C-alpha positions in Angstrom: 0.9 -40.6 8.4 1.4 -37.0 7.4 5.3 -37.5 5.8 6.4 -39.4 9.1 9.0 -41.8 8.1 7.8 -45.1 9.0 10.9 -46.2 10.3 12.6 -44.0 12.4 16.3 -45.9 13.1 17.4 -43.4 15.5 14.5 -44.8 18.0 15.1 -48.4 17.4 19.2 -47.7 18.1 17.7 -46.0 20.9 15.7 -48.8 22.6 18.0 -51.9 21.3 18.1 -53.4 25.3 14.0 -52.6 25.1 13.6 -54.9 22.3 16.2 -57.2 23.3 14.1 -57.3 26.7 11.0 -57.8 25.1 12.2 -61.0 23.2 13.5 -62.8 26.0 9.8 -62.1 27.1 8.7 -63.7 24.3 10.7 -66.3 24.1 10.3 -67.4 27.3 6.4 -66.9 27.3 6.1 -69.7 24.4 8.7 -71.6 25.4 7.2 -72.3 28.7 3.2 -72.5 26.9 4.4 -75.1 24.7 7.1 -76.9 26.9 3.9 -77.1 29.4 1.7 -78.1 26.6 3.9 -80.4 25.3 4.1 -82.3 28.9 0.6 -82.2 29.3 -0.6 -83.6 26.2 2.0 -86.3 26.4 0.1 -87.3 29.8 -3.2 -86.8 27.8 -2.7 -89.0 24.8 -0.7 -91.6 26.7 -4.3 -92.2 28.9 -6.4 -91.4 25.7 -4.3 -94.5 23.9 -4.3 -96.5 27.2 -8.2 -95.8 28.1 -9.8 -95.7 24.3 -12.8 -94.5 25.7 -11.2 -91.2 27.4 -10.4 -89.6 23.9 -13.3 -88.4 23.0 -14.0 -86.5 26.5 -9.9 -85.3 26.7 -10.2 -83.5 22.5 -13.8 -82.4 23.7 -12.3 -80.2 26.9 -9.3 -79.7 24.9 -11.2 -78.2 22.1 -13.4 -76.0 24.8 -10.1 -74.6 25.2 -9.2 -74.1 21.8 -12.4 -72.2 21.5 -12.5 -69.5 24.0 -11.3 -66.8 22.5 -8.4 -64.9 24.5 -9.6 -61.5 25.4 -12.2 -63.7 27.4 -10.0 -66.1 28.5 -7.3 -63.6 30.4 -10.3 -61.9 31.9 -11.6 -65.2 33.3 -8.6 -65.8 35.1 -7.3 -62.4 36.1 -9.4 -62.4 39.4 -7.9 -65.5 40.5 -4.4 -65.3 39.7 -3.7 -61.7 38.5 -2.0 -59.7 36.1 1.3 -62.2 36.7 2.9 -64.2 33.9 0.7 -67.6 35.5 -2.3 -66.2 33.9 -0.7 -65.7 30.7 1.3 -69.3 30.8 -2.1 -70.6 31.7 -4.3 -69.2 28.3 -1.6 -70.4 26.2 -0.8 -73.6 27.5 -4.8 -74.5 27.2 -4.5 -73.3 23.3 -1.5 -75.9 22.7 -3.1 -79.0 23.9 -6.1 -80.0 21.3 -3.5 -80.0 18.3 -0.9 -81.2 20.5 -3.6 -84.6 21.6 -4.6 -84.5 18.4 -1.1 -85.7 16.8 0.3 -87.2 19.9 -2.4 -90.0 18.9 -2.6 -89.9 15.4 1.1 -90.5 15.2 1.0 -93.5 17.3 -1.9 -95.1 15.8 -0.1 -94.3 12.6 2.4 -97.0 13.6 2.3 -100.2 11.5 0.6 -102.9 13.2 3.4 -105.6 12.3 6.0 -103.6 13.7 3.9 -103.5 16.8 4.0 -107.0 16.5 6.9 -107.5 15.2 8.8 -105.9 18.7 5.9 -107.6 21.1 7.6 -111.0 19.5 11.2 -109.4 20.3 10.0 -109.1 24.3 9.0 -105.7 24.0 6.8 -105.0 26.5 4.4 -101.9 26.6 6.2 -99.3 27.9 9.6 -100.3 25.6 7.3 -100.8 22.6 6.1 -97.0 23.1 9.4 -95.2 24.3 11.9 -97.0 21.4 9.6 -97.4 18.8 6.2 -96.1 18.5 6.9 -93.2 19.8 10.2 -92.7 17.6 7.9 -93.7 14.1 5.5 -91.0 15.5 7.9 -88.1 15.9 6.9 -86.5 11.9 3.3 -86.3 12.9 4.4 -84.9 16.5 6.6 -82.9 15.2 4.0 -81.7 12.4 1.5 -80.2 15.7 4.5 -78.7 17.4 4.9 -76.3 14.8 1.6 -75.6 14.8 0.8 -75.1 18.4 4.5 -73.5 18.4 3.7 -71.0 15.4 0.1 -70.1 17.2 1.5 -69.5 20.7 4.0 -66.5 19.1 1.0 -65.1 17.6 -0.7 -65.5 21.0 2.0 -64.0 22.8 1.5 -60.7 21.5 -2.1 -60.5 23.0 -0.6 -61.4 26.4 0.5 -57.4 26.3 -3.1 -56.7 27.6 -2.1 -57.9 31.0 1.1 -55.9 30.9 3.3 -58.8 29.3 3.2 -59.3 25.3 6.9 -59.7 24.4 6.1 -58.0 21.2 2.9 -57.1 21.5 4.5 -54.6 24.5 6.0 -53.0 21.4 2.7 -53.0 19.3 0.5 -51.8 21.5 2.7 -49.0 22.4 2.8 -48.2 18.8 -0.7 -48.4 18.3 -1.3 -46.5 21.6 0.5 -43.8 20.5 0.0 -43.2 16.8 4.3 -43.9 16.8 4.6 -46.6 13.3 8.3 -47.5 14.4 7.5 -49.8 18.0 4.2 -51.3 16.1 6.6 -52.7 12.6 9.5 -53.8 14.8 7.3 -56.0 17.3 5.1 -57.0 14.7 8.2 -58.2 11.8 10.4 -59.7 15.0 7.3 -61.5 16.3 7.0 -63.4 12.3 10.8 -63.9 12.2 10.6 -65.8 15.3 7.7 -67.5 14.0 9.6 -68.5 11.2 12.5 -69.1 13.1 10.7 -72.0 15.6 9.3 -73.0 12.0 12.6 -74.2 11.0 13.9 -75.1 14.0 11.3 -77.8 14.5 12.1 -78.9 10.6 15.3 -79.0 11.1 14.9 -81.2 14.8 12.6 -83.9 12.2 14.9 -84.0 10.1 17.7 -84.7 12.3 15.9 -87.0 14.9 14.0 -89.0 12.1 16.5 -89.6 8.9 14.7 -92.6 7.9 11.7 -90.7 6.5 13.8 -88.7 4.5 15.7 -91.5 3.0 12.5 -92.8 2.6 11.2 -90.1 0.7 13.9 -90.1 -2.0 
């Protein structure tokens, strides 16, 4: 590093607008990918639960998407969707599906049978049983999957810098390209803090939405 300081605070103070823009971009890419992934995974999970034979092919397909290296995924998409946000979101969303489908199905399957039987005896129809009984009881497992998917997506967003996006990844890429450590450290540190923040928020959401599980643990 030739005696150069690791952090140039003057550079940071002079680029706060750029850092904020990258923060918003990182948040948007992450939120859209996880949100879209959750909606798609929920639909696929409902199909898998209703028609059990579809679970294996659904998870197989999601597993294939999950195993595609991110750089290869972008390379496959760029000829069709270009260097666009859509390219990034398709890849990022695809990586969330496997863990979300597995956790949603596992959470629903984990609801005790006697609870279902009691609800059915009280007149709950299948959709009401799913929405008001099974889904709330499955929330701890579902949110655990969301935590994994979200933290993973925060990290993957940085790679989209290779297609001119990337949020904090753009800062990291800029630092690597110029051998200038300040934007690299800022981008890496902020991406870690963002992942930790999302994880803590989801933990808080789980505690808020499932107070019975906390009381049971006590």
